[in-house]
C-alpha positions as CSV (number, residue, x, y, z in Angstrom):
1,M,0.3,0.0,-0.1
2,N,1.2,3.2,-0.8
3,F,1.5,6.3,0.4
4,F,-1.4,8.2,-0.9
5,T,-3.3,5.1,-0.8
6,S,-3.0,4.1,2.4
7,L,-4.1,7.9,3.5
8,V,-7.3,7.1,1.3
9,F,-7.6,4.3,3.2
10,S,-7.1,6.4,6.5
11,A,-9.7,9.0,5.8
12,I,-12.0,6.3,4.8
13,L,-12.1,5.3,8.0
14,L,-12.1,8.3,9.9
15,G,-15.1,8.7,7.6
16,C,-16.9,5.9,9.2
17,T,-16.3,7.0,12.7
18,Y,-18.2,10.9,12.0
19,T,-20.6,9.2,9.6
20,L,-22.6,7.0,12.5
21,V,-22.8,10.1,14.3
22,A,-23.6,12.6,12.0
23,I,-26.5,10.4,11.3
24,G,-27.5,10.3,14.6
25,Y,-27.3,13.9,14.7
26,C,-30.3,13.3,11.1
27,L,-32.4,11.2,12.8
28,F,-33.0,13.3,15.8
29,F,-33.4,16.2,13.5
30,G,-35.6,14.6,11.2
31,V,-38.5,13.9,13.6
32,L,-37.7,17.0,16.0
33,D,-36.0,19.7,14.5
34,V,-34.0,19.5,17.6
35,V,-30.3,19.5,17.6
36,V,-29.0,16.7,20.3
37,F,-25.8,18.3,21.0
38,C,-25.7,14.8,24.0
39,S,-25.2,12.5,20.6
40,G,-21.2,12.6,21.1
41,D,-21.6,12.0,24.6
42,I,-23.9,9.2,24.0
43,A,-21.9,7.8,22.0
44,I,-18.8,7.4,24.3
45,F,-20.9,6.6,27.4
46,G,-21.1,3.5,25.0
47,A,-17.7,3.1,24.3
48,F,-17.5,2.9,28.2
49,S,-20.6,0.7,28.7
50,I,-18.6,-2.1,26.7
51,I,-15.5,-1.8,28.7
52,S,-17.6,-2.1,31.7
53,A,-19.1,-5.1,30.3
54,Y,-16.1,-6.6,28.8
55,V,-14.6,-6.6,32.8
56,M,-18.1,-7.8,33.9
57,L,-17.9,-11.0,31.4
58,Y,-14.4,-11.6,31.9
59,D,-15.0,-11.6,35.3
60,L,-17.5,-14.0,35.2
61,G,-15.6,-16.7,33.5
62,L,-17.3,-16.3,29.5
63,F,-14.4,-15.4,27.6
64,Q,-13.2,-18.7,28.8
65,V,-16.1,-21.3,27.8
66,L,-17.8,-19.0,24.5
67,P,-15.7,-18.2,21.8
68,I,-15.0,-14.5,21.8
69,A,-17.2,-13.4,18.2
70,V,-20.2,-14.3,21.1
71,T,-19.0,-12.8,23.5
72,T,-18.4,-9.5,21.4
73,M,-21.7,-9.8,20.6
74,I,-23.2,-9.8,23.6
75,I,-20.8,-7.1,24.5
76,L,-22.3,-4.6,21.8
77,A,-26.1,-5.5,22.9
78,V,-25.3,-4.5,26.3
79,A,-23.9,-1.6,25.3
80,A,-26.4,-1.2,22.8
81,L,-29.3,-1.2,25.0
82,L,-28.0,1.1,27.8
83,C,-27.5,4.1,24.9
84,A,-30.6,3.3,23.9
85,L,-32.0,3.8,27.0
86,L,-30.0,6.7,27.5
87,S,-31.4,8.1,24.6
88,I,-34.6,8.0,25.6
89,L,-33.8,9.3,28.7
90,T,-32.5,12.1,26.8
91,Y,-35.6,13.0,25.0
92,R,-37.6,12.3,28.0
93,V,-35.8,14.5,30.4
94,S,-33.9,17.5,28.3
95,I,-36.7,17.9,24.9
96,K,-39.8,16.8,25.4
97,P,-40.5,19.4,28.4
98,F,-39.7,21.9,26.1
99,E,-42.0,21.9,23.0
100,R,-44.2,24.6,23.6
101,S,-40.9,26.5,25.2
102,S,-38.5,28.6,22.4
103,A,-36.0,26.8,19.9
104,L,-33.3,27.2,21.9
105,M,-34.5,25.8,25.9
106,P,-33.5,22.3,24.4
107,L,-30.6,22.9,22.6
108,L,-28.8,24.2,25.6
109,S,-30.4,21.2,27.8
110,T,-28.9,19.0,25.3
111,I,-25.7,20.3,26.5
112,A,-26.3,20.8,29.5
113,L,-26.7,16.8,29.6
114,G,-23.7,15.9,28.2
115,T,-21.5,17.6,30.5
116,V,-23.3,15.6,32.8
117,I,-23.0,12.6,30.9
118,R,-19.7,13.3,30.9
119,E,-18.8,14.1,34.8
120,F,-20.5,10.8,35.0
121,L,-18.6,8.6,33.1
122,G,-15.6,10.7,35.3
123,L,-16.6,10.0,38.5
124,L,-18.4,6.4,38.1
125,F,-15.7,4.5,36.4
126,R,-13.4,4.6,39.0
127,P,-14.7,1.7,41.4
128,L,-13.7,-1.1,38.4
129,L,-10.1,-0.8,39.5
130,M,-8.1,-4.1,39.3
131,T,-11.1,-6.4,38.7
132,I,-9.4,-9.1,36.9
133,T,-8.1,-12.1,38.3
134,G,-7.0,-15.7,36.8
135,P,-5.3,-16.9,33.7
136,I,-5.8,-15.8,30.4
137,T,-6.6,-17.7,27.2
138,R,-8.8,-16.2,24.5
139,V,-8.3,-12.7,24.9
140,A,-5.1,-10.8,25.4
141,D,-4.5,-9.0,28.6
142,P,-8.3,-7.3,30.2
143,I,-7.9,-3.9,30.6
144,N,-7.9,-2.3,34.2
145,I,-9.7,1.0,34.7
146,T,-7.8,3.7,37.2
147,S,-10.4,6.6,36.5
148,G,-12.5,6.8,34.4
149,R,-10.8,10.9,33.7
150,N,-8.0,8.9,32.1
151,P,-7.3,7.5,28.9
152,Q,-9.1,4.6,28.6
153,A,-7.6,1.1,26.4
154,M,-10.4,-0.6,24.4
155,P,-10.4,-3.6,24.3
156,K,-9.1,-5.6,21.2
157,L,-12.7,-7.4,20.3
158,I,-12.7,-6.6,16.9
159,A,-10.6,-9.1,15.2
160,P,-8.3,-9.5,18.6
161,N,-5.4,-11.4,17.2
162,S,-5.3,-10.1,13.7
163,S,-3.3,-7.2,12.2
164,I,-4.2,-3.9,12.6
165,D,-5.0,-3.6,9.0
166,V,-7.9,-6.5,8.9
167,R,-9.7,-4.4,12.4
168,N,-9.9,-1.4,9.8
169,Y,-11.3,-3.7,7.1
170,I,-13.9,-5.0,9.4
171,I,-15.1,-1.2,10.6
172,I,-15.5,0.1,7.5
173,A,-17.4,-3.1,6.8
174,V,-19.4,-2.9,9.5
175,T,-19.7,1.6,8.9
176,F,-21.6,0.6,5.7
177,L,-23.5,-2.6,6.5
178,I,-25.1,-0.4,9.5
179,I,-25.8,2.0,6.4
180,L,-27.0,-0.3,4.7
181,L,-29.7,-1.7,6.9
182,L,-30.9,1.8,8.1
183,F,-31.2,2.4,4.3
184,L,-33.4,-0.8,3.9
185,F,-35.4,0.3,7.4
186,L,-36.6,3.4,6.3
187,N,-37.5,2.9,2.8
188,K,-38.8,-0.6,3.0
189,T,-40.5,-0.4,6.8
190,K,-43.6,1.5,8.2
191,M,-42.0,2.5,11.0
192,G,-39.3,3.5,8.2
193,L,-41.7,5.5,6.2
194,S,-43.6,7.2,8.8
195,M,-40.0,8.4,9.9
196,Q,-39.4,10.2,7.3
197,A,-43.2,11.5,6.6
198,I,-42.2,13.6,10.2
199,S,-39.3,14.3,8.8
200,Q,-41.1,16.5,6.3
201,N,-44.4,17.5,7.6
202,K,-44.8,16.4,10.9
203,E,-48.8,18.1,10.6
204,L,-49.0,16.4,7.8
205,A,-48.1,13.3,9.3
206,Y,-50.5,13.5,12.5
207,M,-53.2,13.9,9.7
208,N,-53.1,11.1,8.4
209,G,-53.2,8.9,11.3
210,I,-49.2,8.4,12.0
211,N,-48.6,8.0,15.6
212,V,-45.8,10.7,16.3
213,R,-45.2,9.9,19.8
214,K,-44.6,6.6,19.1
215,T,-42.7,7.1,16.1
216,I,-39.9,9.7,18.0
217,N,-39.8,6.9,20.6
218,I,-38.5,4.2,18.1
219,T,-36.4,7.4,16.3
220,F,-34.2,7.6,19.3
221,V,-33.8,4.1,20.2
222,I,-32.7,3.6,16.5
223,G,-30.5,6.4,16.9
224,G,-28.7,5.4,20.6
225,I,-27.8,2.2,19.0
226,M,-26.4,3.9,16.3
227,L,-24.4,5.4,18.3
228,A,-23.8,2.8,20.6
229,I,-21.7,1.1,17.5
230,G,-20.4,4.3,16.3
231,G,-18.5,4.6,20.2
232,F,-17.7,1.2,20.0
233,L,-16.0,1.9,15.9
234,L,-14.2,4.9,17.7
235,G,-12.8,3.6,20.6
236,S,-11.7,0.2,18.4
237,Y,-9.8,2.4,15.6
238,Q,-7.9,4.8,18.8
239,S,-7.4,2.4,20.8
240,V,-8.3,4.7,24.0
241,V,-11.1,7.1,24.8
242,R,-11.7,9.2,27.2
243,F,-14.9,10.9,29.3
244,D,-14.4,13.8,27.3
245,T,-13.9,12.5,24.1
246,G,-17.6,13.0,23.3
247,S,-17.6,16.8,22.9
248,L,-15.3,17.1,20.6
249,Y,-16.4,14.0,18.6
250,G,-20.5,15.2,19.0
251,S,-19.1,18.4,17.3
252,K,-17.3,17.0,14.8
253,G,-20.5,14.9,13.8
254,F,-22.5,17.9,13.6
255,S,-20.3,19.5,11.4
256,A,-20.2,16.6,9.4
257,A,-24.1,16.6,9.5
258,V,-24.3,20.1,8.8
259,V,-22.0,19.8,5.7
260,G,-24.3,17.1,4.5
261,G,-27.6,18.5,4.9
262,L,-28.9,18.3,8.9
263,K,-31.6,16.4,7.0
264,S,-30.2,14.2,4.7
265,I,-28.7,10.6,5.5
266,W,-26.8,10.6,2.5
267,G,-25.3,14.1,3.2
268,A,-24.6,12.7,6.4
269,I,-22.4,10.5,5.0
270,I,-20.9,12.6,2.7
271,G,-20.0,15.2,5.1
272,G,-18.4,12.4,7.6
273,M,-16.5,11.3,4.7
274,L,-15.4,15.1,4.0
275,L,-14.5,15.8,6.9
276,G,-12.6,12.5,7.3
277,F,-10.4,13.0,4.2
278,V,-9.8,17.0,5.1
279,E,-8.6,15.7,8.0
280,V,-6.2,12.8,7.3
281,F,-4.1,14.9,4.1
282,V,-3.9,17.9,6.3
283,S,-2.5,15.9,8.7
284,G,-0.7,13.5,6.1
285,L,0.7,16.3,3.4
286,I,1.4,19.4,5.4
287,P,4.5,19.2,7.3
288,G,3.2,19.8,11.2
289,G,-0.8,19.3,10.1
290,T,-1.9,16.8,12.8
291,Q,-2.1,20.4,15.2
292,Y,-4.1,21.9,12.8
293,Q,-6.2,19.0,10.6
294,N,-8.6,20.4,13.4
295,I,-9.2,24.1,12.3
296,I,-9.2,23.2,8.5
297,A,-12.2,21.2,9.0
298,F,-13.8,23.4,11.0
299,L,-12.4,25.7,8.8
300,V,-14.3,24.2,5.7
301,V,-17.7,23.7,8.9
302,I,-17.6,27.8,8.6
303,V,-17.4,28.1,4.7
304,F,-20.2,25.4,4.2
305,I,-22.4,27.5,6.9
306,V,-21.5,30.6,4.8
307,F,-22.0,29.8,1.1
308,K,-24.1,26.2,1.2
309,P,-25.9,26.5,4.9
310,E,-29.0,24.1,3.5
311,G,-25.6,21.4,3.2
312,I,-24.6,19.4,0.1
313,L,-27.8,16.9,0.1
314,G,-29.7,19.9,2.1
315,E,-32.8,21.7,0.4
316,K,-33.2,25.4,0.1
317,V,-36.3,26.7,2.4
318,I,-38.0,29.8,1.1
319,E,-39.7,31.6,4.0
320,K,-42.7,33.6,2.4
321,V,-43.7,37.2,4.3
């Protein structure tokens, strides 16, 4: 793999980690017209949930009796369930009470909830210190969680005995599989079509007998599951996670959604890939570019906001006065 090909591969890989969070933003914004700014923190909560589930399952001895693929699916299911519950809680606590308030209120509320989630992770992961004992047979040395405020090692659950390249290929494949499944759900199921109807015109959806409240709840469940998978893939890609990673990760996901168009799933994919390519090529082609990759990536976002605020695949909204 030559240098340029390696950059393209790394850009696609990084873009995949941004894409799932960007899709989460699009799902939430589509049904509520509200930006859920704690989406990145929910994803990192999912990554920490995976770490906790990994430690607990190892203590129970499941890694010694079950194949690694089975235990990985159990761990991911636990994280997905917890993120889905947290996502629903976000809607019930930070968004629903402000439905008749100013549009600024749920925005500020979700920002505040993101801070609560970060501090929760930073404070409550300390008791898991040195919980693992006994011989190791199927996996590498388990992680020891010292404190939620320290960088935490992500367990190697994706191809643990293979090379990093194999792991990265699997991350890309899983991302595209999730996107395919989401596409089929949105276009081939009654609930998916209801979500699209609400995104296009909530009042008309009410008039056509769509259960808007139920659809919103299911949207948050699906969004929480996608954020859990996104946190899992991000942690697997970076190998470490921090309790405050969600703020930057969420900002990147939101930026990708804005660049692509906040109500467009395909726009979120394009926006996530674009940010990934910008960051990787800046860090790879510009001397010392790693220091400036975030700055240049956000400058690209600002350019889009100024010159194409509806995003790449967004539609212009003309208000008659």
